[in-house]
C-alpha positions in Angstrom: 72.7 82.4 98.1 71.2 84.9 96.0 73.5 87.1 93.7 75.7 90.1 94.9 75.4 93.6 93.2 78.3 95.8 94.1 78.7 99.3 92.8 82.2 101.2 92.0 83.7 103.9 90.2 83.0 103.3 86.6 86.0 102.0 85.0 87.3 99.9 87.9 85.0 96.9 87.7 88.1 94.6 86.9 89.8 96.0 89.9 86.7 95.5 92.3 86.2 91.9 90.8 89.7 90.8 92.0 89.3 92.1 95.5 85.8 90.6 95.4 87.3 87.2 94.8 90.1 87.8 97.6 87.3 88.6 100.3 84.4 86.5 99.2 85.4 84.1 96.7 83.3 85.8 94.2 82.6 84.4 90.5 81.5 87.0 87.7 78.1 86.6 86.8 77.6 90.1 85.1 80.2 92.8 84.5 79.1 95.8 83.1 82.5 97.8 82.2 82.3 101.3 82.6 78.7 101.5 84.5 80.3 101.1 88.1 78.5 98.0 88.6 78.9 94.1 88.4 77.0 91.0 89.7 78.8 88.2 91.3 78.1 84.9 92.9 79.2 83.1 96.2 78.9 80.5 98.5 80.1 82.2 101.4 77.7 82.1 104.7 75.9 85.3 105.2 77.2 86.2 108.5 80.7 86.0 107.4 79.9 87.7 104.1 78.9 90.9 105.5 81.8 91.3 107.7 83.6 90.3 104.5 82.6 92.8 102.4 82.8 95.7 104.9 86.9 94.7 104.3 86.7 95.7 100.6 88.0 98.9 99.9 87.2 99.4 96.3 83.7 99.3 96.4 81.0 101.6 97.4 77.8 99.6 98.1 77.0 96.0 98.4 73.3 94.1 98.1 71.6 91.0 97.4 70.0 91.1 94.0 66.6 90.2 94.3 65.1 91.1 91.0 66.4 93.2 87.6 65.2 93.7 84.1 65.1 95.8 81.3 62.6 99.0 82.0 61.0 101.3 79.5 62.1 105.2 79.8 58.4 106.2 79.4 55.5 106.3 82.3 54.7 102.5 82.0 58.0 101.9 83.2 56.8 102.2 86.8 54.3 99.5 86.2 57.2 97.2 84.7 59.1 98.1 88.0 56.1 97.3 90.1 55.9 93.8 88.6 59.6 93.4 89.1 59.4 94.1 92.9 56.4 91.5 93.1 58.8 88.8 91.6 61.5 89.8 93.9 59.5 88.5 97.1 60.9 90.9 99.5 58.7 89.6 102.3 61.2 86.5 102.6 63.9 89.0 104.0 61.6 90.7 106.4 59.8 89.8 109.9 56.6 91.6 111.9 59.4 93.6 113.4 61.1 94.9 110.3 61.0 98.7 109.8 61.9 99.3 105.8 62.6 102.0 103.5 63.4 102.4 100.0 66.2 104.3 98.4 66.6 104.9 94.5 69.2 105.7 92.2 68.5 106.8 88.8 70.9 107.5 85.9 69.7 108.5 82.3 66.6 110.3 80.8 63.3 109.1 81.8 59.9 110.3 82.3 59.7 110.1 85.8 61.8 110.8 89.2 63.8 108.9 91.6 61.5 110.0 93.9 58.5 108.1 92.0 60.9 104.9 91.7 60.7 105.1 95.3 57.0 105.7 95.8 56.3 102.8 93.5 58.8 100.1 94.9 57.7 101.0 98.5 54.1 100.9 97.9 54.5 97.6 96.4 56.6 96.0 99.2 53.9 97.7 101.6 50.9 95.6 99.5 53.3 92.3 99.4 53.6 92.4 103.4 49.9 93.1 103.8 49.0 90.1 101.7 51.3 87.8 103.8 50.0 88.9 107.2 53.1 91.3 108.0 51.7 95.0 109.0 54.3 97.1 106.8 56.2 99.5 108.8 58.0 102.3 107.0 60.6 104.1 108.6 63.1 106.5 106.3 65.7 107.0 108.9 67.6 104.2 110.5 65.6 101.6 109.2 66.0 97.6 110.2 65.5 96.9 106.3 66.9 98.9 103.4 66.0 98.3 100.0 67.7 100.2 96.7 66.2 100.4 93.5 69.0 101.4 91.0 67.7 102.4 87.2 70.6 103.0 85.2 69.4 103.8 81.6 67.0 100.9 80.9 68.6 98.7 83.3 66.5 98.0 86.8 68.3 96.3 89.7 66.4 95.7 93.2 68.7 94.9 96.1 68.5 94.2 100.0 71.4 96.7 101.0 74.6 94.8 103.0 76.3 98.2 103.1 73.6 100.6 104.7 72.7 103.8 103.7 76.1 105.4 103.4 78.7 104.6 100.4 81.8 102.8 101.5 83.8 105.2 100.0 82.9 107.3 102.6 85.2 105.9 105.4 84.3 108.3 108.2 88.0 109.3 108.6 88.0 112.4 106.6 87.5 115.2 108.9 88.9 118.1 106.5 88.4 117.8 102.5 90.7 119.1 99.7 88.8 120.9 96.9 89.6 118.1 94.2 89.9 115.3 97.0 90.4 111.8 95.9 87.6 109.3 96.6 88.9 106.7 99.4 87.8 103.8 97.2 89.6 105.3 93.9 92.8 105.7 96.1 92.1 101.9 96.9 92.2 101.1 93.3 95.4 102.8 92.8 97.1 101.3 95.2 95.9 97.9 93.9 97.0 98.7 90.5 100.6 99.4 91.7 100.6 96.3 93.4 101.8 98.3 96.5 103.0 95.9 99.4 104.4 96.0 102.7 107.8 97.6 103.7 107.7 99.3 100.2 108.9 102.8 100.3 105.6 105.0 98.8 105.2 108.5 98.5 102.2 111.0 97.2 103.9 114.0 96.2 100.9 115.9 95.9 98.7 114.5 98.5 96.1 117.2 99.3 94.0 116.0 102.0 96.2 113.0 102.3 93.6 110.1 101.0 96.2 108.1 98.9 98.8 107.9 102.1 95.9 107.1 104.7 94.5 104.2 102.6 98.1 102.7 102.0 98.3 102.9 105.8 95.0 101.1 106.3 96.1 98.2 104.0 99.4 97.4 104.8 101.0 96.1 108.2 104.4 98.1 107.6 105.4 100.5 105.2 107.6 103.6 104.6 104.7 106.2 103.6 105.3 109.5 102.5 102.7 112.5 102.2 103.9 115.7 100.7 102.5 118.8 99.7 103.3 122.5 99.0 100.6 124.1 101.1 100.9 123.9 104.9 97.2 124.2 105.3 96.5 120.8 103.1 99.2 119.0 105.2 97.8 120.2 108.7 94.5 118.5 107.4 96.2 115.6 106.1 97.7 115.0 109.6 94.4 115.6 111.2 92.6 113.1 108.9 95.4 110.6 109.4 94.9 111.3 113.0 91.3 110.5 112.8 92.0 107.2 110.7 94.4 106.0 113.5 97.4 106.1 111.3 99.3 109.4 111.8 102.1 107.6 113.2 102.8 105.5 110.3 103.1 108.6 107.7 106.0 111.1 107.2 104.4 114.5 106.4 106.6 117.1 104.8 105.6 120.4 103.3 107.6 120.9 100.0 107.2 121.6 96.3 106.7 118.2 94.6 109.2 118.9 92.0 111.9 119.8 94.4 111.5 116.9 96.6 111.7 114.1 94.1 114.8 115.7 92.6 116.7 115.4 95.7 115.0 112.8 97.8 116.3 109.7 96.7 114.1 106.4 95.2 110.8 105.1 95.8 109.4 101.9 95.0 105.5 103.3 94.5 104.7 107.0 93.6 100.6 107.1 93.7 99.2 110.7 93.0 96.1 112.9 92.1 98.1 115.9 90.5 96.1 119.2 89.7 94.3 119.3 86.8 94.2 121.6 84.0 90.5 123.0 85.2 92.5 123.9 88.6 95.6 125.3 86.8 93.8 127.4 84.7 96.7 128.7 81.9 97.7 125.4 79.4 101.0 126.5 79.8 101.1 126.1 83.5 99.6 122.7 82.9 101.9 121.8 80.5 105.3 123.0 82.3 104.0 121.1 85.5 103.6 117.7 84.1 107.0 118.0 81.8 109.1 118.9 85.2 107.0 116.0 87.0 107.8 113.6 84.7 111.4 114.9 84.7 111.7 114.0 88.2 109.5 110.5 88.1 112.1 108.6 86.4 114.8 108.9 88.5 112.7 108.9 91.6 111.6 105.2 91.2 113.5 102.3 92.2 114.4 99.9 89.3 111.1 98.0 89.5 109.1 101.3 90.8 106.0 102.1 89.6 103.9 105.3 89.5 100.0 105.6 89.3 98.9 108.9 88.1 95.3 109.9 87.8 94.6 112.9 85.5 92.6 114.7 82.8 95.7 115.8 81.6 96.9 112.2 80.3 98.2 113.4 76.7 100.7 115.7 78.3 101.9 113.6 80.6 102.1 110.5 78.5 104.2 113.1 75.9 106.7 114.3 78.5 107.1 110.2 80.0 108.3 109.3 76.7 110.6 111.9 76.2 112.4 111.3 79.7 112.4 107.4 79.5 109.2 106.4 81.6 107.3 103.3 80.0 103.4 103.5 80.2 102.5 100.0 81.2 98.9 100.7 81.4 96.1 103.3 80.8 92.7 103.3 82.5 89.8 105.4 81.9 87.8 105.9 85.1 85.0 108.4 86.5 86.0 110.7 89.2 82.8 112.7 90.1 81.6 114.1 87.2 85.1 113.8 85.1 86.1 111.0 82.9 89.7 111.0 83.8 92.8 108.6 83.0 95.1 106.4 85.5 98.4 106.2 83.9 100.9 103.4 85.4 104.4 104.5 84.7 107.9 102.1 85.2 111.3 103.3 84.2 112.2 102.4 80.6 
């Protein structure tokens, strides 16, 4: 079985590897930390492999690795890509009935575009097919065989897609989006970091469109899951998203100020949240006050072995506030969320 390329939120590669071990019996081949890519090997049967990959919650994409290598950023890089495509023998995965397409992902500075990459890869695949007696048939929409060419700085990867065109972080569940909605894959990572288990009491006190609570409901059989936001509009959207995901009956929705709710609503085993960042809050004093108050109520809101997992750009403010109120910082992890590099903090009672 060829190696498998998995992509994910940069900074979560080790969590993805843990899930890949569980789901597909993966063994690491190459881990590119904070690059959002890892290559694994597995002996799992092809048919079962695809089924199990679709059960993974932390990945964005999975594909059979056909070829990889270093590429120059100059124009000649396109010819280097062409050679790597020839070495990949893509015709082994196609029949006379196959309709193929190429998608490209490019990050970094190069003297050519992602469209140039798609053109070169597509042309070379077409020539290979002609030489083997298969008439090439390109179908950009809904191809039966999808190739993907990733060029990340000077690293090139050609893969045969196992997960189709759409990123796996798009669950098809979110009908309504919060302006700063968390990716479902990142919510899944945070829940794994928290060690969330069946029958534990969990809350996202600033839930926005409900991504974390919905993900928690989809990954456990039993759970006491709470989704709170001070905005009635956001809670209405979260309810609709949960209904679309088929888990609305498993979540308790409330409209309340997060600080007030946590200060009077007992203990939780797991608190997972994506609170407002300074970019959205504007005034630095408002940011500082929010995070100081948030830390104050987090400490008594956690059960004795409870965990809080918070993702934010305001990690320094939260770290200082947590230390003052007796919260222990168990882990700090830098991840990329959209265009931002943020931190995930894991907090427990000291």
